[in-house]
C-alpha positions in Angstrom: 81.4 91.1 133.9 81.1 88.0 131.6 79.6 89.5 128.5 80.6 93.2 128.7 78.1 94.7 126.3 79.2 97.8 124.5 76.1 99.5 125.7 73.8 99.1 128.7 70.2 100.3 128.8 68.2 99.9 132.0 64.7 100.9 132.9 62.8 100.9 136.3 60.2 102.8 138.2 60.8 106.5 138.8 60.9 105.9 142.6 64.2 104.0 142.2 66.2 107.2 142.3 64.6 108.2 145.6 64.4 104.8 147.3 66.1 104.7 150.7 66.9 108.4 150.5 68.7 107.9 147.2 71.2 105.3 148.5 69.8 102.5 146.4 70.2 104.4 143.1 73.7 105.6 144.2 74.7 102.0 144.8 73.5 101.0 141.4 75.5 103.7 139.7 78.5 102.9 141.9 78.6 99.3 140.7 78.1 100.3 137.0 80.7 103.1 137.1 83.4 101.9 139.5 83.1 98.1 139.5 82.0 97.4 135.9 83.7 100.5 134.4 80.9 102.0 132.4 80.4 105.7 131.4 76.9 106.5 132.5 75.2 109.3 130.7 74.2 112.0 133.3 77.1 111.4 135.6 80.5 113.2 135.9 83.6 112.5 137.9 85.1 115.0 140.4 88.8 115.6 141.1 88.6 113.1 143.9 87.4 110.4 141.5 83.9 110.5 142.9 80.9 110.8 140.7 78.2 113.5 140.7 74.7 113.3 139.2 71.2 114.9 139.4 68.6 112.1 140.0 65.9 114.0 138.1 67.9 113.7 134.9 67.4 110.0 134.9 63.6 110.2 134.9 61.7 110.5 131.7 58.0 110.6 131.1 56.0 108.9 128.3 53.8 112.0 128.0 56.8 113.8 126.5 57.4 111.2 123.9 54.2 111.3 121.8 51.6 109.5 123.9 49.1 110.9 126.4 50.2 108.8 129.4 51.7 110.1 132.6 54.3 107.4 133.0 57.6 108.6 134.7 60.3 106.0 134.7 64.0 105.8 135.5 66.3 105.2 132.5 70.1 104.5 132.6 72.3 104.4 129.5 76.0 103.6 129.7 79.0 102.8 127.5 81.9 100.5 128.1 85.0 102.4 129.1 87.2 99.4 128.3 86.0 99.4 124.7 85.9 103.1 123.9 88.6 105.7 124.3 88.2 108.2 127.1 88.7 111.1 124.6 85.6 109.9 122.7 83.6 109.1 125.8 84.1 112.7 126.9 82.3 113.9 123.8 79.1 112.1 124.6 76.0 114.2 125.6 75.6 114.8 129.4 71.9 113.9 129.4 69.5 111.4 127.8 66.7 112.7 125.5 64.1 114.8 127.3 61.4 114.4 124.6 60.5 112.7 121.4 60.4 114.1 117.9 56.9 112.8 117.0 53.4 112.9 118.5 51.2 109.9 118.1 48.3 111.5 120.1 48.2 114.8 121.9 45.3 113.8 124.2 43.3 110.8 125.3 40.3 111.9 123.2 42.3 111.5 120.0 42.9 107.8 120.5 39.7 106.5 122.0 38.0 103.5 120.4 34.5 104.0 119.0 31.4 101.8 119.8 33.3 99.8 122.4 31.7 96.6 123.7 29.2 97.4 126.4 31.1 95.1 128.8 33.6 97.9 129.3 31.0 100.2 130.8 31.0 100.3 134.6 28.0 98.9 136.5 26.0 101.4 138.3 26.5 99.7 141.7 30.2 99.6 141.2 30.4 103.3 140.2 28.6 104.2 143.4 31.1 102.1 145.4 33.9 104.0 143.7 32.3 107.4 144.5 31.9 106.4 148.2 35.5 105.2 148.4 36.8 108.5 146.9 34.7 110.5 149.3 36.1 108.6 152.3 39.6 109.1 151.1 38.9 112.8 150.5 37.7 113.2 154.1 40.9 111.7 155.3 42.9 114.2 153.3 44.0 111.6 150.7 43.9 111.9 146.9 43.1 108.3 146.3 40.1 107.2 144.3 38.8 106.7 140.8 39.5 109.3 138.1 37.8 110.1 134.8 40.8 111.2 132.8 38.9 113.0 130.0 36.4 115.0 132.1 35.2 118.1 130.4 37.3 121.2 131.1 40.7 119.4 131.1 42.9 121.2 128.6 45.0 118.1 127.7 43.4 114.9 129.0 46.1 112.3 129.6 46.0 108.8 131.2 47.6 108.0 134.5 50.3 105.3 134.6 49.1 102.0 133.2 49.7 99.4 135.9 50.8 95.7 135.5 48.3 94.6 138.2 45.5 94.9 135.6 42.8 95.7 138.1 42.9 98.9 140.2 44.9 100.6 137.5 41.8 100.8 135.4 39.8 102.8 138.0 42.4 105.6 137.8 41.8 105.7 134.0 38.1 105.8 133.6 36.6 107.3 130.4 33.6 109.5 129.8 32.0 108.1 126.7 28.2 108.4 126.7 26.2 106.3 124.3 22.6 105.6 123.6 21.4 102.2 124.7 24.0 101.7 127.4 22.3 103.1 130.6 20.3 100.5 132.5 21.5 97.6 130.4 22.2 94.3 132.1 25.5 92.6 131.2 26.6 89.1 132.1 29.1 89.1 135.0 27.8 92.5 136.4 25.5 92.5 139.4 23.8 95.8 138.6 22.8 97.6 135.4 25.3 99.7 133.5 25.6 103.3 134.8 23.7 106.2 133.3 26.7 108.6 133.4 28.6 107.2 130.3 31.6 106.0 132.4 33.6 103.1 131.2 37.1 101.6 131.6 39.6 101.9 128.8 39.9 98.9 126.5 43.0 96.8 126.1 43.3 98.2 122.6 43.4 101.7 124.0 46.1 100.6 126.5 48.0 99.3 123.5 47.8 102.7 121.8 49.1 104.4 124.9 52.1 102.1 124.9 52.8 102.4 121.2 52.0 98.8 120.4 48.7 99.4 118.5 48.6 101.7 115.5 52.3 102.3 115.6 55.1 99.8 116.2 53.8 97.0 114.1 52.5 98.9 111.1 53.7 97.4 107.8 54.6 99.2 104.6 50.9 99.5 103.7 50.1 101.0 107.1 48.3 97.8 108.2 48.6 97.1 111.9 50.1 93.6 112.5 50.0 93.7 116.3 47.7 91.2 118.0 47.4 89.1 121.1 46.5 85.4 121.0 42.8 85.0 120.6 42.4 83.0 123.8 44.2 85.6 126.0 41.9 87.2 128.6 41.4 90.9 128.9 43.0 90.7 132.4 46.2 89.3 130.9 46.2 91.8 128.1 46.0 94.7 130.7 48.8 93.1 132.8 51.1 92.6 129.8 50.6 96.1 128.5 50.9 97.6 132.0 54.2 95.7 132.6 55.7 96.8 129.2 57.6 99.9 128.2 56.3 102.8 126.0 57.7 102.0 122.6 58.0 105.6 121.2 60.1 106.5 124.3 62.3 103.5 124.0 62.7 104.1 120.3 64.0 107.6 121.0 66.5 106.2 123.5 67.6 103.7 120.9 68.2 106.5 118.3 70.2 108.3 121.0 72.3 105.2 121.6 72.9 104.8 117.9 74.1 108.4 117.5 76.4 107.9 120.5 77.9 104.8 119.0 78.5 106.6 115.7 80.3 109.3 117.6 82.4 106.7 119.5 83.3 104.7 116.4 83.7 107.6 113.9 81.2 105.9 111.5 
């Protein structure tokens, strides 16, 4: 109400559209459309001045925008009806982009780091704990448990959603990466030797690739990657920050969409 931006761009978890049987999302749209007077892409007004929408059209997934990560999120884009003429607003697309125009990596295997630090390999004792936990959950009829996302036989290996909690999210994104000299090795901080099955967690650098930070968004004119974290930042904090971020290639596509809409609205 105070600043009235020309455009609003909002992002949240995909479950937002279904929370409380959809009433939470409907209330968000109601405030944006009726109180703040924004034209929201993906909604339409009925003859009774009510708005209609399909919740699914607000959910977009990072895996469709050039990175191998299953990351569905809710995206809302709107334009100020007090700034732009109704005739122009009616010309806007009725849906936000469904996919990107470029592919950074088709599958997980294309973006894995090589010769990673042995500390990223899972200790044998912990791997056994993960196996027992998954087996217990399976007996209960649940699908919870660790997952090796690039197991052999998967046509297009992709990562599960990177989580901001930094811990349990890694067990849902384990990597099969066998190397000589790893099995049985003792590493500081681990209670048992490294596993003999070639299983490791993904590195923060790999998470950075999945979010578009590494090897993409910060490349200079000479293709040199300028992205970096502070040297004293722990791996835990790196995982948390990347898991709490947005996928840059997807947001970039939304930004292009907004720019094209603004050109249409302003005739320039």
